[in-house]
Biopython code that builds the backbone (N, CA, C, O; Angstrom):
import numpy as np
from Bio.PDB.StructureBuilder import StructureBuilder

atoms = [
    (1, "UNK", "N", (13.097, 21.233, 6.164)),
    (1, "UNK", "CA", (14.040, 20.459, 5.462)),
    (1, "UNK", "C", (14.914, 21.914, 4.353)),
    (1, "UNK", "O", (14.558, 23.080, 4.184)),
    (2, "UNK", "N", (16.257, 21.061, 3.739)),
    (2, "UNK", "CA", (17.221, 21.774, 3.572)),
    (2, "UNK", "C", (17.498, 22.056, 2.555)),
    (2, "UNK", "O", (18.561, 21.459, 2.385)),
    (3, "UNK", "N", (17.218, 22.740, 1.429)),
    (3, "UNK", "CA", (17.905, 22.617, -0.030)),
    (3, "UNK", "C", (19.098, 23.008, -0.104)),
    (3, "UNK", "O", (19.466, 24.039, 0.459)),
    (4, "UNK", "N", (20.075, 22.078, -0.967)),
    (4, "UNK", "CA", (20.729, 22.566, -0.853)),
    (4, "UNK", "C", (22.060, 22.322, -2.471)),
    (4, "UNK", "O", (22.046, 21.135, -2.798)),
    (5, "UNK", "N", (22.974, 23.108, -3.305)),
    (5, "UNK", "CA", (23.396, 22.865, -4.419)),
    (5, "UNK", "C", (24.786, 21.305, -4.137)),
    (5, "UNK", "O", (25.169, 21.121, -2.982)),
    (6, "UNK", "N", (25.184, 20.654, -4.948)),
    (6, "UNK", "CA", (25.765, 19.759, -5.120)),
    (6, "UNK", "C", (26.908, 20.464, -5.146)),
    (6, "UNK", "O", (27.849, 19.745, -4.813)),
    (7, "UNK", "N", (27.203, 21.481, -5.379)),
    (7, "UNK", "CA", (28.574, 21.827, -5.112)),
    (7, "UNK", "C", (28.853, 22.362, -3.047)),
    (7, "UNK", "O", (29.781, 22.264, -2.245)),
    (8, "UNK", "N", (28.295, 22.573, -3.036)),
    (8, "UNK", "CA", (28.101, 23.277, -1.270)),
    (8, "UNK", "C", (27.628, 21.393, -0.705)),
    (8, "UNK", "O", (27.945, 21.343, 0.484)),
    (9, "UNK", "N", (27.338, 20.707, -0.919)),
    (9, "UNK", "CA", (27.085, 19.116, -0.420)),
    (9, "UNK", "C", (28.478, 18.581, -0.394)),
    (9, "UNK", "O", (29.040, 17.998, 0.534)),
    (10, "UNK", "N", (28.948, 18.893, -1.612)),
    (10, "UNK", "CA", (30.790, 17.878, -1.766)),
    (10, "UNK", "C", (31.311, 18.396, -0.442)),
    (10, "UNK", "O", (31.601, 17.706, 0.535)),
    (11, "UNK", "N", (31.406, 20.036, -0.580)),
    (11, "UNK", "CA", (32.207, 20.785, 0.171)),
    (11, "UNK", "C", (32.030, 20.195, 1.463)),
    (11, "UNK", "O", (32.910, 19.682, 2.155)),
    (12, "UNK", "N", (30.547, 20.341, 1.784)),
    (12, "UNK", "CA", (30.938, 20.454, 3.604)),
    (12, "UNK", "C", (29.573, 18.388, 4.252)),
    (12, "UNK", "O", (28.933, 18.214, 5.289)),
    (13, "UNK", "N", (29.740, 17.492, 3.113)),
    (13, "UNK", "CA", (29.358, 16.556, 3.501)),
    (13, "UNK", "C", (29.004, 15.833, 4.762)),
    (13, "UNK", "O", (27.923, 15.569, 5.289)),
    (14, "UNK", "N", (30.178, 15.609, 5.063)),
    (14, "UNK", "CA", (29.898, 15.382, 6.810)),
    (14, "UNK", "C", (29.104, 16.517, 7.662)),
    (14, "UNK", "O", (28.593, 16.134, 8.714)),
    (15, "UNK", "N", (28.992, 17.552, 7.382)),
    (15, "UNK", "CA", (28.290, 18.474, 8.006)),
    (15, "UNK", "C", (26.590, 17.981, 7.916)),
    (15, "UNK", "O", (25.846, 17.799, 8.879)),
    (16, "UNK", "N", (26.282, 17.846, 6.581)),
    (16, "UNK", "CA", (25.029, 17.610, 6.229)),
    (16, "UNK", "C", (24.274, 16.088, 6.666)),
    (16, "UNK", "O", (23.113, 15.720, 6.850)),
    (17, "UNK", "N", (25.632, 15.448, 6.716)),
    (17, "UNK", "CA", (25.126, 13.910, 7.199)),
    (17, "UNK", "C", (24.927, 13.913, 8.674)),
    (17, "UNK", "O", (24.120, 13.110, 9.142)),
    (18, "UNK", "N", (25.641, 14.814, 9.544)),
    (18, "UNK", "CA", (25.516, 15.107, 10.802)),
    (18, "UNK", "C", (23.847, 15.355, 11.061)),
    (18, "UNK", "O", (23.219, 14.671, 11.869)),
    (19, "UNK", "N", (23.235, 16.430, 10.258)),
    (19, "UNK", "CA", (22.007, 16.792, 10.053)),
    (19, "UNK", "C", (21.335, 15.963, 9.680)),
    (19, "UNK", "O", (20.492, 15.745, 10.550)),
    (20, "UNK", "N", (21.148, 15.058, 8.478)),
    (20, "UNK", "CA", (20.527, 13.746, 8.266)),
    (20, "UNK", "C", (20.047, 12.742, 9.186)),
    (20, "UNK", "O", (18.947, 12.209, 9.333)),
    (21, "UNK", "N", (21.833, 12.555, 10.113)),
    (21, "UNK", "CA", (21.884, 11.782, 11.073)),
    (21, "UNK", "C", (20.675, 11.979, 12.617)),
    (21, "UNK", "O", (20.257, 11.105, 13.377)),
    (22, "UNK", "N", (20.402, 13.526, 12.606)),
    (22, "UNK", "CA", (19.911, 13.902, 13.596)),
    (22, "UNK", "C", (18.410, 13.763, 12.964)),
    (22, "UNK", "O", (17.601, 13.871, 13.884)),
    (23, "UNK", "N", (17.838, 13.583, 11.853)),
    (23, "UNK", "CA", (16.301, 14.000, 11.488)),
    (23, "UNK", "C", (16.000, 14.209, 10.287)),
    (23, "UNK", "O", (14.955, 13.854, 9.741)),
    (24, "UNK", "N", (17.202, 14.999, 9.633)),
    (24, "UNK", "CA", (16.525, 16.503, 8.677)),
    (24, "UNK", "C", (16.235, 16.309, 7.506)),
    (24, "UNK", "O", (16.837, 15.256, 7.296)),
    (25, "UNK", "N", (15.817, 16.529, 6.726)),
    (25, "UNK", "CA", (15.817, 15.784, 5.345)),
    (25, "UNK", "C", (16.572, 16.601, 4.665)),
    (25, "UNK", "O", (16.659, 17.719, 5.172)),
    (26, "UNK", "N", (17.254, 16.408, 3.520)),
    (26, "UNK", "CA", (18.136, 17.806, 2.960)),
    (26, "UNK", "C", (18.046, 17.196, 1.178)),
    (26, "UNK", "O", (18.258, 16.086, 0.690)),
    (27, "UNK", "N", (17.677, 18.373, 0.644)),
    (27, "UNK", "CA", (16.810, 18.118, -0.776)),
    (27, "UNK", "C", (18.636, 18.729, -1.715)),
    (27, "UNK", "O", (19.189, 19.809, -1.508)),
    (28, "UNK", "N", (19.061, 17.778, -2.533)),
    (28, "UNK", "CA", (20.248, 17.870, -3.476)),
    (28, "UNK", "C", (19.735, 18.488, -4.431)),
    (28, "UNK", "O", (18.740, 18.078, -5.028)),
    (29, "UNK", "N", (20.642, 20.075, -4.836)),
    (29, "UNK", "CA", (20.409, 20.582, -6.464)),
    (29, "UNK", "C", (21.500, 20.198, -7.085)),
    (29, "UNK", "O", (22.576, 19.643, -6.860)),
    (30, "UNK", "N", (20.659, 20.842, -8.254)),
    (30, "UNK", "CA", (21.436, 21.026, -9.783)),
    (30, "UNK", "C", (21.089, 22.401, -10.294)),
    (30, "UNK", "O", (20.021, 22.451, -10.904)),
    (31, "UNK", "N", (21.938, 23.821, -10.144)),
    (31, "UNK", "CA", (21.354, 24.429, -10.588)),
    (31, "UNK", "C", (19.825, 25.175, -10.864)),
    (31, "UNK", "O", (19.118, 25.620, -11.768)),
    (32, "UNK", "N", (19.882, 24.909, -9.006)),
    (32, "UNK", "CA", (18.659, 25.472, -8.241)),
    (32, "UNK", "C", (17.661, 24.622, -8.864)),
    (32, "UNK", "O", (16.998, 25.267, -9.676)),
    (33, "UNK", "N", (17.346, 23.501, -8.781)),
    (33, "UNK", "CA", (16.550, 22.528, -9.370)),
    (33, "UNK", "C", (16.745, 21.219, -8.452)),
    (33, "UNK", "O", (17.875, 20.748, -8.328)),
    (34, "UNK", "N", (15.508, 20.566, -7.735)),
    (34, "UNK", "CA", (15.806, 19.958, -6.737)),
    (34, "UNK", "C", (16.025, 18.583, -7.710)),
    (34, "UNK", "O", (15.363, 18.408, -8.734)),
    (35, "UNK", "N", (17.020, 17.674, -7.245)),
    (35, "UNK", "CA", (17.437, 16.342, -8.321)),
    (35, "UNK", "C", (17.361, 14.637, -7.220)),
    (35, "UNK", "O", (17.018, 13.486, -7.489)),
    (36, "UNK", "N", (17.916, 15.366, -5.881)),
    (36, "UNK", "CA", (17.991, 14.111, -4.890)),
    (36, "UNK", "C", (17.273, 14.215, -3.845)),
    (36, "UNK", "O", (16.535, 15.178, -4.053)),
    (37, "UNK", "N", (16.983, 13.634, -2.491)),
    (37, "UNK", "CA", (16.339, 14.085, -1.678)),
    (37, "UNK", "C", (16.839, 12.680, -0.051)),
    (37, "UNK", "O", (16.376, 11.582, 0.262)),
    (38, "UNK", "N", (17.984, 13.590, 0.546)),
    (38, "UNK", "CA", (18.777, 13.093, 1.693)),
    (38, "UNK", "C", (17.552, 12.457, 3.252)),
    (38, "UNK", "O", (16.662, 13.019, 3.890)),
    (39, "UNK", "N", (17.782, 11.935, 3.268)),
    (39, "UNK", "CA", (16.429, 11.849, 4.540)),
    (39, "UNK", "C", (16.941, 10.393, 5.560)),
    (39, "UNK", "O", (17.081, 9.239, 5.154)),
    (40, "UNK", "N", (17.141, 10.901, 6.935)),
    (40, "UNK", "CA", (17.455, 9.567, 7.632)),
    (40, "UNK", "C", (16.128, 8.262, 7.645)),
    (40, "UNK", "O", (14.898, 8.304, 7.646)),
    (41, "UNK", "N", (17.198, 7.118, 7.655)),
    (41, "UNK", "CA", (16.484, 5.672, 7.363)),
    (41, "UNK", "C", (15.515, 5.271, 8.755)),
    (41, "UNK", "O", (16.165, 5.201, 9.798)),
    (42, "UNK", "N", (14.485, 5.086, 8.832)),
    (42, "UNK", "CA", (13.556, 4.589, 9.814)),
    (42, "UNK", "C", (14.169, 3.513, 10.502)),
    (42, "UNK", "O", (14.796, 2.699, 9.823)),
    (43, "UNK", "N", (14.096, 3.356, 11.815)),
    (43, "UNK", "CA", (14.835, 2.342, 12.678)),
    (43, "UNK", "C", (13.282, 1.283, 12.609)),
    (43, "UNK", "O", (12.066, 1.467, 12.645)),
    (44, "UNK", "N", (14.404, -0.067, 12.471)),
    (44, "UNK", "CA", (13.924, -1.175, 11.785)),
    (44, "UNK", "C", (12.650, -1.636, 12.589)),
    (44, "UNK", "O", (12.871, -1.638, 13.800)),
    (45, "UNK", "N", (11.564, -1.969, 12.295)),
    (45, "UNK", "CA", (10.542, -2.626, 13.388)),
    (45, "UNK", "C", (10.966, -4.182, 13.614)),
    (45, "UNK", "O", (11.121, -5.178, 12.908)),
    (46, "UNK", "N", (11.113, -3.680, 15.612)),
    (46, "UNK", "CA", (11.412, -5.562, 15.637)),
    (46, "UNK", "C", (10.048, -6.651, 14.861)),
    (46, "UNK", "O", (8.848, -6.519, 14.623)),
    (47, "UNK", "N", (11.052, -7.674, 14.689)),
    (47, "UNK", "CA", (10.518, -8.884, 14.173)),
    (47, "UNK", "C", (8.710, -9.016, 14.784)),
    (47, "UNK", "O", (8.282, -8.715, 15.899)),
    (48, "UNK", "N", (7.925, -9.589, 13.545)),
    (48, "UNK", "CA", (6.382, -9.651, 14.705)),
    (48, "UNK", "C", (6.258, -11.191, 15.360)),
    (48, "UNK", "O", (6.667, -12.261, 14.912)),
    (49, "UNK", "N", (5.686, -10.949, 16.333)),
    (49, "UNK", "CA", (5.490, -12.594, 16.958)),
    (49, "UNK", "C", (5.050, -13.439, 16.113)),
    (49, "UNK", "O", (4.862, -12.890, 15.028)),
    (50, "UNK", "N", (4.788, -14.577, 16.113)),
    (50, "UNK", "CA", (4.500, -15.808, 15.324)),
    (50, "UNK", "C", (3.269, -16.262, 16.412)),
    (50, "UNK", "O", (3.584, -16.348, 17.599)),
    (51, "UNK", "N", (2.083, -16.508, 16.066)),
    (51, "UNK", "CA", (0.794, -17.006, 17.124)),
    (51, "UNK", "C", (0.077, -15.525, 18.087)),
    (51, "UNK", "O", (-0.698, -15.485, 19.042)),
    (52, "UNK", "N", (0.674, -14.599, 17.404)),
    (52, "UNK", "CA", (0.106, -13.544, 18.658)),
    (52, "UNK", "C", (-1.424, -13.591, 18.689)),
    (52, "UNK", "O", (-1.984, -13.577, 19.786)),
    (53, "UNK", "N", (-1.956, -13.631, 17.844)),
    (53, "UNK", "CA", (-3.700, -13.715, 17.433)),
    (53, "UNK", "C", (-4.426, -15.697, 18.028)),
    (53, "UNK", "O", (-5.552, -16.191, 17.977)),
    (54, "UNK", "N", (-3.175, -16.201, 18.482)),
    (54, "UNK", "CA", (-3.911, -17.736, 18.441)),
    (54, "UNK", "C", (-5.221, -17.288, 19.704)),
    (54, "UNK", "O", (-5.181, -16.389, 20.543)),
    (55, "UNK", "N", (-6.310, -18.293, 19.430)),
    (55, "UNK", "CA", (-7.498, -18.318, 19.954)),
    (55, "UNK", "C", (-8.309, -17.053, 19.946)),
    (55, "UNK", "O", (-9.191, -16.963, 20.801)),
    (56, "UNK", "N", (-8.141, -16.100, 19.132)),
    (56, "UNK", "CA", (-8.950, -14.871, 18.731)),
    (56, "UNK", "C", (-9.623, -15.033, 17.404)),
    (56, "UNK", "O", (-10.049, -14.066, 16.772)),
    (57, "UNK", "N", (-9.718, -16.368, 16.959)),
    (57, "UNK", "CA", (-10.307, -16.108, 15.525)),
    (57, "UNK", "C", (-10.674, -17.517, 15.437)),
    (57, "UNK", "O", (-9.805, -18.388, 15.480)),
    (58, "UNK", "N", (-12.317, -17.877, 15.275)),
    (58, "UNK", "CA", (-12.540, -19.542, 15.421)),
    (58, "UNK", "C", (-13.050, -19.570, 13.837)),
    (58, "UNK", "O", (-13.595, -18.580, 13.349)),
    (59, "UNK", "N", (-12.862, -20.592, 13.202)),
    (59, "UNK", "CA", (-12.596, -21.104, 11.631)),
    (59, "UNK", "C", (-14.332, -22.018, 12.074)),
    (59, "UNK", "O", (-14.586, -22.741, 13.037)),
    (60, "UNK", "N", (-14.812, -21.783, 11.453)),
    (60, "UNK", "CA", (-16.057, -23.160, 11.098)),
    (60, "UNK", "C", (-15.427, -24.023, 10.575)),
    (60, "UNK", "O", (-14.454, -23.914, 9.829)),
    (61, "UNK", "N", (-16.223, -25.400, 11.129)),
    (61, "UNK", "CA", (-15.845, -26.300, 10.213)),
    (61, "UNK", "C", (-16.511, -26.124, 8.420)),
    (61, "UNK", "O", (-16.055, -26.600, 7.380)),
    (62, "UNK", "N", (-17.525, -25.397, 8.613)),
    (62, "UNK", "CA", (-18.008, -24.902, 7.028)),
    (62, "UNK", "C", (-16.858, -24.445, 6.311)),
    (62, "UNK", "O", (-16.484, -25.082, 5.326)),
    (63, "UNK", "N", (-16.224, -23.369, 6.705)),
    (63, "UNK", "CA", (-15.054, -22.528, 5.992)),
    (63, "UNK", "C", (-14.468, -23.666, 5.027)),
    (63, "UNK", "O", (-14.301, -23.305, 3.862)),
    (64, "UNK", "N", (-14.163, -24.874, 5.314)),
    (64, "UNK", "CA", (-13.861, -26.066, 4.436)),
    (64, "UNK", "C", (-14.537, -27.148, 3.626)),
    (64, "UNK", "O", (-13.983, -28.103, 3.083)),
    (65, "UNK", "N", (-15.713, -26.870, 3.633)),
    (65, "UNK", "CA", (-16.461, -27.106, 2.564)),
    (65, "UNK", "C", (-16.098, -26.706, 1.171)),
    (65, "UNK", "O", (-15.343, -25.802, 0.813)),
    (66, "UNK", "N", (-17.057, -27.898, 0.170)),
    (66, "UNK", "CA", (-16.361, -27.440, -0.837)),
    (66, "UNK", "C", (-17.429, -26.357, -1.523)),
    (66, "UNK", "O", (-18.536, -26.327, -0.986)),
    (67, "UNK", "N", (-17.202, -25.427, -2.702)),
    (67, "UNK", "CA", (-17.577, -24.354, -2.653)),
    (67, "UNK", "C", (-18.767, -24.935, -3.206)),
    (67, "UNK", "O", (-18.850, -26.162, -3.274)),
    (68, "UNK", "N", (-19.785, -24.125, -3.648)),
    (68, "UNK", "CA", (-21.217, -24.895, -4.864)),
    (68, "UNK", "C", (-21.402, -24.673, -6.117)),
    (68, "UNK", "O", (-21.763, -23.515, -6.328)),
    (69, "UNK", "N", (-21.273, -25.496, -7.291)),
    (69, "UNK", "CA", (-20.856, -25.511, -8.304)),
    (69, "UNK", "C", (-21.119, -23.864, -9.089)),
    (69, "UNK", "O", (-20.414, -23.384, -9.976)),
    (70, "UNK", "N", (-22.118, -23.345, -8.564)),
    (70, "UNK", "CA", (-22.591, -21.898, -9.222)),
    (70, "UNK", "C", (-21.196, -20.695, -8.891)),
    (70, "UNK", "O", (-20.739, -19.854, -9.665)),
    (71, "UNK", "N", (-20.896, -20.920, -7.865)),
    (71, "UNK", "CA", (-19.782, -19.919, -7.002)),
    (71, "UNK", "C", (-18.565, -20.755, -8.210)),
    (71, "UNK", "O", (-17.894, -20.051, -8.965)),
    (72, "UNK", "N", (-18.443, -22.296, -8.222)),
    (72, "UNK", "CA", (-17.148, -22.210, -9.207)),
    (72, "UNK", "C", (-17.136, -21.586, -10.394)),
    (72, "UNK", "O", (-16.286, -20.819, -10.847)),
    (73, "UNK", "N", (-18.313, -22.033, -10.948)),
    (73, "UNK", "CA", (-18.428, -21.342, -12.633)),
    (73, "UNK", "C", (-17.926, -20.257, -12.543)),
    (73, "UNK", "O", (-16.839, -20.027, -13.075)),
    (74, "UNK", "N", (-18.527, -19.435, -11.923)),
    (74, "UNK", "CA", (-18.589, -17.487, -11.383)),
    (74, "UNK", "C", (-16.840, -17.382, -11.568)),
    (74, "UNK", "O", (-16.266, -16.778, -12.474)),
    (75, "UNK", "N", (-16.345, -17.966, -10.710)),
    (75, "UNK", "CA", (-15.048, -17.953, -10.671)),
    (75, "UNK", "C", (-13.741, -18.226, -12.213)),
    (75, "UNK", "O", (-12.746, -17.573, -12.526)),
    (76, "UNK", "N", (-14.277, -19.276, -12.744)),
    (76, "UNK", "CA", (-14.143, -19.752, -13.926)),
    (76, "UNK", "C", (-14.965, -18.771, -14.866)),
    (76, "UNK", "O", (-14.706, -19.205, -15.989)),
    (77, "UNK", "N", (-15.767, -17.748, -15.010)),
    (77, "UNK", "CA", (-16.226, -16.727, -16.074)),
    (77, "UNK", "C", (-17.390, -17.606, -16.226)),
    (77, "UNK", "O", (-18.484, -17.082, -16.441)),
    (78, "UNK", "N", (-17.299, -18.700, -16.153)),
    (78, "UNK", "CA", (-18.745, -19.649, -17.027)),
    (78, "UNK", "C", (-20.109, -19.056, -16.397)),
    (78, "UNK", "O", (-21.138, -19.174, -17.062)),
    (79, "UNK", "N", (-20.146, -18.468, -15.227)),
    (79, "UNK", "CA", (-21.560, -18.446, -15.453)),
    (79, "UNK", "C", (-21.860, -16.477, -14.675)),
    (79, "UNK", "O", (-20.819, -15.974, -14.253)),
    (80, "UNK", "N", (-23.009, -15.678, -14.565)),
    (80, "UNK", "CA", (-22.872, -14.620, -14.330)),
    (80, "UNK", "C", (-23.000, -14.243, -13.133)),
    (80, "UNK", "O", (-23.542, -14.906, -12.249)),
    (81, "UNK", "N", (-22.408, -12.922, -12.986)),
    (81, "UNK", "CA", (-22.234, -12.411, -11.437)),
    (81, "UNK", "C", (-23.512, -13.052, -10.794)),
    (81, "UNK", "O", (-24.500, -13.527, -11.355)),
    (82, "UNK", "N", (-23.114, -12.892, -8.996)),
    (82, "UNK", "CA", (-24.362, -12.685, -8.683)),
    (82, "UNK", "C", (-24.389, -11.377, -7.703)),
    (82, "UNK", "O", (-24.027, -11.367, -6.526)),
    (83, "UNK", "N", (-24.971, -10.126, -8.557)),
    (83, "UNK", "CA", (-24.801, -8.995, -8.179)),
    (83, "UNK", "C", (-26.786, -8.686, -8.256)),
    (83, "UNK", "O", (-27.260, -7.606, -7.902)),
    (84, "UNK", "N", (-27.730, -9.943, -8.815)),
    (84, "UNK", "CA", (-28.838, -9.651, -8.557)),
    (84, "UNK", "C", (-29.216, -8.799, -9.779)),
    (84, "UNK", "O", (-30.144, -7.990, -9.773)),
    (85, "UNK", "N", (-28.177, -9.129, -11.139)),
    (85, "UNK", "CA", (-28.750, -8.390, -12.250)),
    (85, "UNK", "C", (-28.235, -10.051, -13.276)),
    (85, "UNK", "O", (-27.814, -11.140, -12.888)),
    (86, "UNK", "N", (-28.552, -9.483, -14.705)),
    (86, "UNK", "CA", (-28.606, -10.827, -15.489)),
    (86, "UNK", "C", (-26.593, -10.878, -15.376)),
    (86, "UNK", "O", (-25.801, -11.717, -14.948)),
    (87, "UNK", "N", (-26.418, -9.254, -16.126)),
    (87, "UNK", "CA", (-25.027, -8.934, -16.928)),
    (87, "UNK", "C", (-24.484, -8.024, -15.690)),
    (87, "UNK", "O", (-25.084, -7.584, -14.710)),
    (88, "UNK", "N", (-23.048, -7.901, -16.124)),
    (88, "UNK", "CA", (-22.621, -6.516, -15.029)),
    (88, "UNK", "C", (-23.017, -5.620, -15.869)),
    (88, "UNK", "O", (-23.250, -5.974, -17.025)),
    (89, "UNK", "N", (-23.175, -4.324, -15.500)),
    (89, "UNK", "CA", (-22.617, -2.963, -16.068)),
    (89, "UNK", "C", (-22.255, -1.813, -15.779)),
    (89, "UNK", "O", (-22.638, -1.670, -14.618)),
    (90, "UNK", "N", (-21.747, -0.877, -16.106)),
    (90, "UNK", "CA", (-20.502, -0.562, -16.094)),
    (90, "UNK", "C", (-21.060, 0.397, -15.006)),
    (90, "UNK", "O", (-22.280, 0.435, -14.853)),
    (91, "UNK", "N", (-20.056, 1.363, -14.055)),
    (91, "UNK", "CA", (-20.017, 1.895, -12.786)),
    (91, "UNK", "C", (-20.905, 3.272, -13.014)),
    (91, "UNK", "O", (-21.262, 4.000, -12.088)),
    (92, "UNK", "N", (-21.239, 3.531, -14.610)),
    (92, "UNK", "CA", (-22.154, 4.957, -14.288)),
    (92, "UNK", "C", (-23.273, 4.358, -14.384)),
    (92, "UNK", "O", (-24.172, 5.091, -13.975)),
    (93, "UNK", "N", (-23.748, 3.066, -14.841)),
    (93, "UNK", "CA", (-25.202, 2.445, -14.640)),
    (93, "UNK", "C", (-26.318, 2.520, -13.378)),
    (93, "UNK", "O", (-26.326, 1.679, -12.480)),
    (94, "UNK", "N", (-27.157, 3.529, -13.437)),
    (94, "UNK", "CA", (-27.787, 3.747, -12.359)),
    (94, "UNK", "C", (-28.578, 2.324, -12.087)),
    (94, "UNK", "O", (-29.458, 2.453, -11.237)),
    (95, "UNK", "N", (-28.502, 1.520, -12.415)),
    (95, "UNK", "CA", (-29.253, -0.165, -12.131)),
    (95, "UNK", "C", (-28.461, -0.757, -11.208)),
    (95, "UNK", "O", (-28.936, -1.483, -10.336)),
    (96, "UNK", "N", (-26.968, -0.458, -11.334)),
    (96, "UNK", "CA", (-26.494, -1.047, -10.900)),
    (96, "UNK", "C", (-25.646, -0.433, -9.440)),
    (96, "UNK", "O", (-24.938, 0.568, -9.333)),
    (97, "UNK", "N", (-25.979, -1.313, -8.556)),
    (97, "UNK", "CA", (-25.589, -0.566, -7.016)),
    (97, "UNK", "C", (-24.116, -0.729, -6.566)),
    (97, "UNK", "O", (-23.372, -1.703, -6.447)),
    (98, "UNK", "N", (-23.978, 0.661, -6.352)),
    (98, "UNK", "CA", (-22.377, 0.884, -6.109)),
    (98, "UNK", "C", (-22.138, 0.809, -4.930)),
    (98, "UNK", "O", (-23.040, 0.415, -4.191)),
    (99, "UNK", "N", (-21.058, 1.104, -4.468)),
    (99, "UNK", "CA", (-20.314, 0.814, -2.996)),
    (99, "UNK", "C", (-21.102, 1.760, -1.850)),
    (99, "UNK", "O", (-21.075, 1.347, -0.691)),
    (100, "UNK", "N", (-21.890, 3.173, -2.179)),
    (100, "UNK", "CA", (-21.386, 3.989, -1.471)),
    (100, "UNK", "C", (-22.856, 4.024, -1.386)),
    (100, "UNK", "O", (-23.266, 4.983, -0.733)),
    (101, "UNK", "N", (-23.893, 3.135, -1.930)),
    (101, "UNK", "CA", (-25.337, 2.790, -1.618)),
    (101, "UNK", "C", (-25.794, 2.410, -0.361)),
    (101, "UNK", "O", (-26.867, 2.635, 0.197)),
    (102, "UNK", "N", (-24.530, 1.629, 0.093)),
    (102, "UNK", "CA", (-25.116, 0.336, 1.178)),
    (102, "UNK", "C", (-24.866, 1.709, 2.480)),
    (102, "UNK", "O", (-25.118, 1.490, 3.665)),
]
sb = StructureBuilder()
sb.init_structure("model")
sb.init_model(0)
sb.init_chain("A")
sb.init_seg("    ")
for serial, (resi, resn, name, xyz) in enumerate(atoms, 1):
    if name == "N":
        sb.init_residue(resn, " ", resi, " ")
    sb.init_atom(name, np.array(xyz, "f"), 0.0, 1.0, " ", f" {name:<3s}", serial, name[0])
structure = sb.get_structure()
């Protein structure tokens, strides 16, 4: 990574752009303070092919069944959370299991 002041960049812009095209990152400075970075643009990815995972996943018919009423009430905020406790506790509550305790 090369740091250059704006005057230097204006004077030799083509030279520095050649270096950027070669993969180098240039940091532009004003009074020796960095203000911008000029870096190469990554090559565009080829578009993804549709259907590449066809047949690799099976969705069971039950997936499309209506959700139970208690789950729907939970989404609407009308029922307690299904975490084994009556009320949700703060993350620091020792009675509430954390993700790391599994």
